[in-house]
VMD Tcl script that draws the C-alpha trace (Angstrom):
set ca {
  {-82.76 -261.45 -139.13}
  {-81.03 -261.10 -135.73}
  {-81.28 -263.88 -133.03}
  {-82.13 -262.30 -129.71}
  {-82.19 -263.90 -126.32}
  {-84.81 -262.35 -123.90}
  {-83.17 -262.80 -120.56}
  {-86.37 -262.32 -118.54}
  {-88.61 -264.55 -120.68}
  {-85.80 -267.12 -121.22}
  {-86.23 -267.93 -124.88}
  {-84.80 -267.06 -128.17}
  {-86.53 -265.47 -131.20}
  {-85.61 -263.78 -134.44}
  {-86.12 -260.13 -135.12}
  {-86.48 -259.06 -138.75}
  {-84.56 -255.93 -139.47}
  {-85.35 -254.26 -142.75}
  {-82.78 -252.63 -145.17}
  {-82.63 -249.70 -147.50}
  {-80.41 -248.58 -150.43}
  {-78.69 -245.22 -149.73}
  {-77.40 -243.36 -152.78}
  {-74.83 -240.53 -152.55}
  {-73.07 -238.34 -155.07}
  {-69.46 -237.99 -154.14}
  {-68.00 -234.56 -155.29}
  {-64.62 -233.09 -155.79}
  {-63.56 -229.96 -153.78}
  {-64.59 -227.70 -156.66}
  {-68.12 -229.16 -156.63}
  {-67.83 -231.43 -159.73}
  {-69.18 -235.04 -159.57}
  {-66.45 -237.56 -158.66}
  {-68.57 -240.78 -158.63}
  {-71.94 -242.13 -157.61}
  {-72.03 -244.37 -154.54}
  {-74.65 -246.84 -153.29}
  {-74.84 -248.65 -149.94}
  {-77.17 -251.21 -148.45}
  {-77.86 -250.22 -144.77}
  {-79.87 -251.96 -142.01}
  {-82.83 -250.12 -140.50}
  {-81.84 -250.33 -136.90}
  {-84.36 -247.82 -135.87}
  {-87.09 -250.46 -136.32}
  {-85.84 -252.30 -133.22}
  {-87.37 -251.48 -129.89}
  {-85.38 -251.34 -126.68}
  {-86.16 -254.12 -124.14}
  {-87.82 -256.27 -126.89}
  {-85.26 -256.45 -129.73}
  {-82.16 -255.41 -127.86}
  {-80.86 -254.50 -124.40}
  {-77.42 -253.00 -124.98}
  {-76.17 -250.24 -127.31}
  {-72.74 -249.55 -128.67}
  {-71.12 -246.56 -130.09}
  {-70.50 -246.82 -133.81}
  {-67.30 -244.69 -133.43}
  {-63.96 -246.40 -133.62}
  {-60.39 -245.07 -133.14}
  {-58.44 -244.33 -136.26}
  {-55.70 -246.72 -135.20}
  {-58.06 -249.74 -135.04}
  {-59.89 -249.19 -138.35}
  {-57.66 -251.42 -140.59}
  {-58.39 -254.45 -138.49}
  {-62.06 -254.06 -139.21}
  {-61.70 -253.71 -143.02}
  {-59.74 -256.20 -145.05}
  {-57.32 -258.61 -143.44}
  {-56.28 -259.86 -146.92}
  {-55.05 -256.39 -147.76}
  {-52.98 -255.90 -144.68}
  {-51.59 -259.47 -145.08}
  {-50.54 -258.81 -148.69}
  {-48.66 -255.67 -147.46}
  {-46.53 -258.09 -145.43}
  {-45.77 -259.96 -148.62}
  {-44.53 -256.68 -150.05}
  {-42.24 -256.35 -146.99}
  {-44.18 -253.56 -145.34}
  {-44.19 -253.53 -141.60}
  {-47.05 -252.19 -139.53}
  {-46.01 -249.48 -137.05}
  {-46.32 -250.69 -133.47}
  {-47.43 -247.19 -132.49}
  {-50.25 -246.87 -135.16}
  {-51.63 -249.84 -136.90}
  {-52.93 -247.75 -139.79}
  {-49.37 -246.82 -140.80}
  {-47.20 -249.21 -142.83}
  {-43.57 -248.65 -143.55}
  {-41.25 -250.30 -146.05}
  {-37.46 -249.61 -145.87}
  {-35.44 -250.48 -148.88}
  {-31.76 -249.59 -148.78}
  {-31.73 -245.80 -148.22}
  {-35.32 -245.46 -149.48}
  {-38.53 -245.47 -147.45}
  {-42.09 -245.97 -148.54}
  {-45.00 -245.00 -146.28}
  {-48.64 -246.27 -146.67}
  {-51.42 -244.71 -144.53}
  {-54.62 -246.79 -144.50}
  {-58.09 -245.49 -143.41}
  {-60.79 -248.13 -144.29}
  {-60.65 -248.24 -148.06}
  {-58.80 -244.84 -148.59}
  {-55.04 -245.03 -148.86}
  {-52.18 -242.42 -148.95}
  {-48.94 -243.78 -150.48}
  {-45.75 -241.78 -150.43}
  {-41.98 -242.28 -150.25}
  {-38.51 -241.01 -150.96}
  {-38.28 -242.82 -154.28}
  {-41.09 -242.06 -156.85}
  {-40.22 -245.13 -158.96}
  {-40.56 -247.54 -155.97}
  {-43.79 -245.92 -154.96}
  {-45.17 -246.43 -158.43}
  {-44.03 -250.06 -158.37}
  {-45.99 -250.65 -155.08}
  {-49.08 -249.10 -156.60}
  {-48.74 -251.44 -159.59}
  {-48.30 -254.47 -157.44}
  {-51.34 -253.67 -155.28}
  {-53.48 -252.95 -158.47}
  {-52.66 -256.42 -159.78}
  {-54.23 -258.09 -156.65}
  {-56.88 -255.61 -155.54}
  {-59.29 -253.38 -157.44}
  {-57.88 -249.89 -156.94}
  {-58.03 -246.44 -158.42}
  {-54.98 -244.26 -158.61}
  {-56.12 -240.72 -157.84}
  {-52.65 -239.25 -158.68}
  {-51.02 -236.57 -156.57}
  {-52.76 -236.06 -153.22}
  {-55.22 -233.17 -153.35}
  {-58.23 -234.33 -151.39}
  {-58.50 -236.91 -148.73}
  {-61.46 -237.51 -146.38}
  {-62.49 -233.87 -146.60}
  {-58.92 -232.57 -146.27}
  {-57.82 -230.36 -149.25}
  {-54.14 -230.19 -149.99}
  {-52.39 -227.47 -152.00}
  {-48.75 -227.39 -152.91}
  {-46.78 -224.11 -152.95}
  {-43.80 -223.14 -155.02}
  {-41.46 -223.07 -151.96}
  {-42.17 -226.72 -151.26}
  {-44.59 -226.12 -148.35}
  {-48.02 -227.73 -148.18}
  {-51.30 -225.99 -147.24}
  {-53.99 -228.21 -145.75}
  {-57.51 -226.97 -145.06}
  {-61.26 -228.09 -145.03}
  {-62.88 -225.24 -146.82}
  {-65.40 -227.36 -148.74}
  {-66.29 -229.25 -145.55}
  {-66.58 -225.89 -143.76}
  {-68.82 -224.50 -146.36}
  {-71.07 -227.64 -146.29}
  {-71.24 -227.36 -142.44}
  {-72.37 -223.72 -142.54}
  {-75.04 -224.69 -145.12}
  {-76.09 -227.63 -142.91}
  {-76.64 -225.14 -140.13}
  {-78.66 -222.87 -142.52}
  {-76.43 -219.84 -141.58}
  {-74.92 -218.86 -144.93}
  {-76.03 -215.32 -144.38}
  {-75.03 -214.85 -140.75}
  {-72.81 -212.14 -139.55}
  {-69.19 -213.42 -138.91}
  {-67.72 -213.40 -135.42}
  {-64.23 -212.49 -134.52}
  {-63.65 -215.38 -132.08}
  {-65.23 -218.88 -131.74}
  {-66.55 -218.24 -128.21}
  {-67.01 -215.45 -125.73}
  {-63.93 -214.46 -123.63}
  {-63.80 -216.60 -120.44}
  {-67.43 -217.73 -120.99}
  {-68.60 -220.61 -118.91}
  {-71.95 -222.57 -119.29}
  {-73.98 -224.65 -116.90}
  {-75.91 -227.82 -117.70}
  {-79.12 -226.42 -116.23}
  {-79.20 -222.97 -117.85}
  {-81.66 -222.33 -120.74}
  {-84.64 -224.23 -122.15}
  {-84.12 -227.82 -123.26}
  {-84.34 -228.25 -126.96}
  {-87.42 -230.19 -128.17}
  {-85.31 -231.97 -130.85}
  {-81.58 -232.19 -130.01}
  {-80.82 -233.96 -133.37}
  {-79.61 -230.88 -135.15}
  {-77.42 -229.87 -132.24}
  {-75.77 -233.29 -132.02}
  {-75.27 -233.45 -135.80}
  {-73.62 -230.04 -136.10}
  {-71.39 -230.56 -133.10}
  {-70.22 -233.89 -134.38}
  {-69.31 -232.25 -137.71}
  {-67.38 -229.55 -135.84}
  {-65.30 -232.23 -134.12}
  {-64.07 -233.40 -137.46}
  {-63.28 -229.83 -138.54}
  {-60.74 -229.49 -135.70}
  {-58.36 -231.77 -137.74}
  {-57.13 -228.56 -139.42}
  {-58.60 -225.94 -137.16}
  {-56.98 -225.99 -133.66}
  {-58.34 -222.42 -133.15}
  {-61.89 -223.84 -132.54}
  {-60.71 -226.88 -130.49}
  {-61.64 -225.32 -127.16}
  {-64.97 -224.05 -128.21}
  {-65.97 -227.30 -129.78}
  {-64.77 -229.24 -126.69}
  {-67.18 -227.13 -124.55}
  {-70.22 -227.68 -126.64}
  {-69.46 -231.40 -126.88}
  {-70.07 -231.73 -123.12}
  {-73.88 -230.92 -123.52}
  {-74.74 -233.56 -126.11}
  {-77.23 -235.44 -123.90}
  {-79.46 -232.55 -122.89}
  {-78.65 -229.48 -124.89}
  {-80.49 -226.16 -124.31}
  {-81.03 -223.02 -126.41}
  {-78.05 -221.43 -124.52}
  {-75.75 -224.19 -125.63}
  {-77.11 -224.05 -129.19}
  {-76.28 -220.33 -129.07}
  {-72.65 -221.27 -128.33}
  {-72.62 -223.61 -131.33}
  {-74.02 -220.82 -133.60}
  {-71.26 -218.57 -132.35}
  {-68.71 -221.11 -133.71}
  {-70.57 -221.28 -136.99}
  {-70.48 -217.45 -137.26}
  {-66.74 -217.52 -136.67}
  {-66.37 -220.19 -139.36}
  {-68.35 -218.18 -141.71}
  {-65.72 -215.38 -141.64}
  {-62.77 -217.81 -141.77}
  {-64.00 -220.31 -144.45}
  {-60.62 -220.93 -146.12}
  {-58.36 -220.97 -143.10}
  {-55.93 -223.84 -142.86}
  {-52.46 -224.83 -141.75}
  {-49.23 -224.44 -143.79}
  {-46.59 -227.13 -143.29}
  {-43.20 -225.78 -144.27}
  {-40.78 -228.13 -146.19}
  {-37.51 -226.98 -144.73}
  {-37.79 -227.44 -141.01}
  {-35.53 -228.75 -138.19}
  {-36.25 -232.18 -136.71}
  {-37.01 -231.04 -133.19}
  {-40.17 -231.53 -131.12}
  {-41.40 -228.58 -129.14}
  {-44.56 -228.42 -127.17}
  {-46.70 -225.88 -125.24}
  {-48.60 -227.21 -122.16}
  {-51.23 -225.30 -120.21}
  {-54.31 -225.72 -118.11}
  {-57.24 -223.65 -116.74}
  {-57.72 -224.63 -113.11}
  {-61.26 -225.66 -112.08}
  {-62.64 -224.05 -115.14}
  {-65.68 -226.26 -115.53}
  {-68.37 -224.92 -113.27}
  {-70.41 -228.14 -113.51}
  {-67.68 -230.42 -112.12}
  {-64.86 -227.99 -111.07}
  {-62.50 -230.05 -113.27}
  {-59.66 -228.33 -115.07}
  {-59.07 -227.93 -118.82}
  {-55.94 -229.34 -120.29}
  {-54.59 -227.80 -123.52}
  {-51.41 -228.60 -125.46}
  {-49.92 -228.23 -128.90}
  {-46.85 -230.08 -130.26}
  {-44.61 -228.73 -133.02}
  {-42.23 -230.64 -135.26}
  {-39.89 -227.79 -136.19}
  {-42.18 -224.90 -136.88}
  {-45.19 -227.13 -137.89}
  {-48.00 -227.94 -135.39}
  {-48.66 -231.69 -135.76}
  {-50.67 -232.53 -132.54}
  {-53.03 -230.58 -130.34}
  {-55.73 -231.20 -127.78}
  {-58.24 -229.41 -125.65}
  {-59.84 -231.61 -123.05}
  {-61.41 -231.59 -119.68}
  {-59.31 -233.53 -117.01}
  {-60.61 -236.77 -115.65}
  {-60.53 -235.72 -111.96}
  {-60.70 -232.60 -109.82}
  {-57.32 -230.92 -109.10}
  {-56.89 -229.41 -105.67}
  {-54.45 -226.69 -106.90}
  {-53.45 -224.99 -110.03}
  {-50.02 -226.68 -109.71}
  {-51.66 -230.13 -109.79}
  {-53.76 -229.11 -112.87}
  {-50.72 -227.88 -114.59}
  {-48.72 -231.00 -113.83}
  {-51.54 -233.27 -115.13}
  {-51.48 -231.33 -118.35}
  {-47.72 -231.63 -118.45}
  {-47.99 -235.45 -118.07}
  {-50.56 -235.57 -120.97}
  {-48.26 -233.58 -123.13}
  {-45.23 -235.77 -122.27}
  {-47.30 -239.00 -123.17}
  {-48.28 -237.47 -126.55}
  {-44.67 -236.59 -127.29}
  {-43.58 -240.14 -126.41}
  {-46.12 -241.49 -128.91}
  {-44.97 -238.99 -131.57}
  {-41.34 -239.99 -131.10}
  {-42.20 -243.66 -131.71}
  {-43.97 -242.67 -134.86}
  {-41.09 -240.59 -136.04}
  {-38.75 -243.57 -135.29}
  {-40.83 -245.73 -137.65}
  {-40.56 -243.08 -140.28}
  {-36.79 -243.01 -139.86}
  {-36.82 -239.35 -138.59}
  {-33.93 -238.59 -136.20}
  {-34.50 -235.67 -133.74}
  {-31.76 -233.13 -133.51}
  {-32.31 -232.59 -129.80}
  {-34.48 -233.84 -126.92}
  {-38.09 -232.59 -127.03}
  {-38.82 -229.43 -125.07}
  {-42.17 -228.61 -123.21}
  {-42.91 -225.01 -122.37}
  {-45.05 -224.39 -119.29}
  {-46.13 -221.21 -117.57}
  {-46.27 -222.58 -113.98}
  {-43.03 -222.58 -112.12}
  {-44.23 -224.90 -109.47}
  {-45.13 -227.57 -112.05}
  {-41.58 -227.13 -113.60}
  {-40.02 -227.56 -110.16}
  {-41.91 -230.80 -109.61}
  {-40.40 -232.32 -112.77}
  {-36.83 -231.76 -111.43}
  {-37.00 -231.45 -107.63}
  {-37.72 -234.65 -105.66}
  {-38.30 -232.52 -102.52}
  {-41.82 -231.76 -103.67}
  {-42.78 -235.46 -103.97}
  {-44.37 -235.67 -100.56}
  {-46.74 -232.88 -101.39}
  {-48.24 -234.65 -104.36}
  {-48.54 -238.33 -103.43}
  {-51.95 -238.39 -105.14}
  {-50.11 -237.49 -108.42}
  {-47.54 -240.30 -107.98}
  {-48.05 -241.85 -111.59}
  {-47.86 -238.50 -113.37}
  {-45.02 -237.40 -111.26}
  {-42.80 -240.35 -112.02}
  {-43.83 -240.46 -115.71}
  {-42.64 -236.88 -116.33}
  {-39.67 -236.82 -113.90}
  {-38.15 -240.08 -115.23}
  {-37.98 -238.63 -118.75}
  {-36.53 -235.43 -117.47}
  {-33.83 -237.31 -115.49}
  {-32.93 -239.53 -118.51}
  {-32.57 -236.36 -120.73}
  {-35.41 -237.59 -123.01}
  {-37.38 -234.42 -122.16}
  {-36.78 -230.78 -121.16}
  {-39.30 -228.60 -119.31}
  {-38.82 -224.83 -119.46}
  {-40.67 -221.77 -118.38}
  {-42.55 -219.43 -120.63}
  {-44.54 -216.32 -119.85}
  {-48.28 -216.70 -119.94}
  {-48.42 -214.05 -122.72}
  {-46.40 -216.28 -124.98}
  {-48.14 -219.60 -124.03}
  {-49.71 -220.68 -127.27}
  {-51.70 -223.44 -125.53}
  {-53.62 -220.76 -123.72}
  {-56.01 -220.66 -126.64}
  {-56.80 -224.30 -126.09}
  {-57.90 -223.94 -122.52}
  {-60.18 -220.85 -122.43}
  {-61.96 -218.23 -124.56}
  {-59.67 -215.23 -125.27}
  {-60.25 -211.64 -126.10}
  {-59.62 -210.89 -129.89}
  {-56.07 -209.53 -129.65}
  {-54.69 -212.48 -127.65}
  {-56.70 -214.96 -129.78}
  {-55.37 -213.50 -133.09}
  {-51.80 -213.65 -131.70}
  {-52.08 -217.37 -130.93}
  {-54.01 -217.93 -134.17}
  {-50.86 -217.07 -136.11}
  {-48.69 -218.99 -133.64}
  {-50.60 -222.04 -134.68}
  {-49.48 -221.32 -138.31}
  {-53.02 -220.80 -139.46}
  {-53.54 -218.62 -142.54}
  {-55.88 -217.83 -145.41}
  {-54.33 -218.89 -148.75}
  {-55.72 -215.86 -150.46}
}
mol new
graphics top color blue
foreach p $ca { graphics top sphere $p radius 0.5 }
foreach p [lrange $ca 0 end-1] q [lrange $ca 1 end] { graphics top cylinder $p $q radius 0.2 }
display resetview
């Protein structure tokens, strides 16, 4: 029962919310049964707006805040074991012992534990098992839908083929004809075009699943970002764009990212924007991808928060977002005792934006960009960041800002280190 205060009537009463057992079969990547799981869930749909509740809250939480909502006893015990929570990401715990380092990544009740000394890692597992009920799954092969394969050369291949297959089945498109790209070249959609869907539930469910797939598929990040903008009132035209993504996934089921073992400790990023690309708001699209050595480790495709009055302004905003992400990654690497060989480099295809990062004469022209201007320029002046020019044809982040024709798309597809293991 939930106590509820009716502000208009001025009294309290109790609303009874029912419950239901939900049973699920957890499966391994090969389809075999891993375990049977049961949960008791509240039937929130029985509540009526204005009578039982007035406010709604999104059930989505950022990855970095999840541990605080789970088990404070567990995180406190990690302190006993001399683990220190990373100030940059509270889901990451690090223990440094002499020349060895042990890393623990926590996501609700799923844990990844690794380190430079296998014996000390095993000791930590034993100590945790003595206090908490835990199950050692052995070498990491499957984690939250991510499948991990180890190659003979020491590199690691990560994909979501099982999740991808389940998603195509969920959309009932197993027999569809594959598409060569996830969206039409330079295709733009309006909120008002097409007929409203009578039941948008399927649209929202599929698009939400597509968002999680971008964890290992930066090639669909732009297309997914576009269809996410029509969640409130999707039309048949918007659903057609979602089906185009599913058709592309049908032909690239096993695609994933290979992380090479032997790589230089240098951060390199590609930053780009598509000026006023959104026809509904005339806001620009920011796209960037960050590499550690030759491995892509962070990427984003996102509509900017405000309208830019010039392409230079849009590019500089994208540059500032990229610089902020690099600053966060550097803090994470510092926690992991990774020393960079050289200052990070950002490649941009706009000469005016590059000039703004180094030339104070341009400051008077962009007073409305004051915060972003100083954020980037300060790091350039201190030698913590280098901004260089790259031709548009070689701009990998271009695939994160717009739909491209097949030849350009395939080129950047391989630049993102995506491949089929077969």
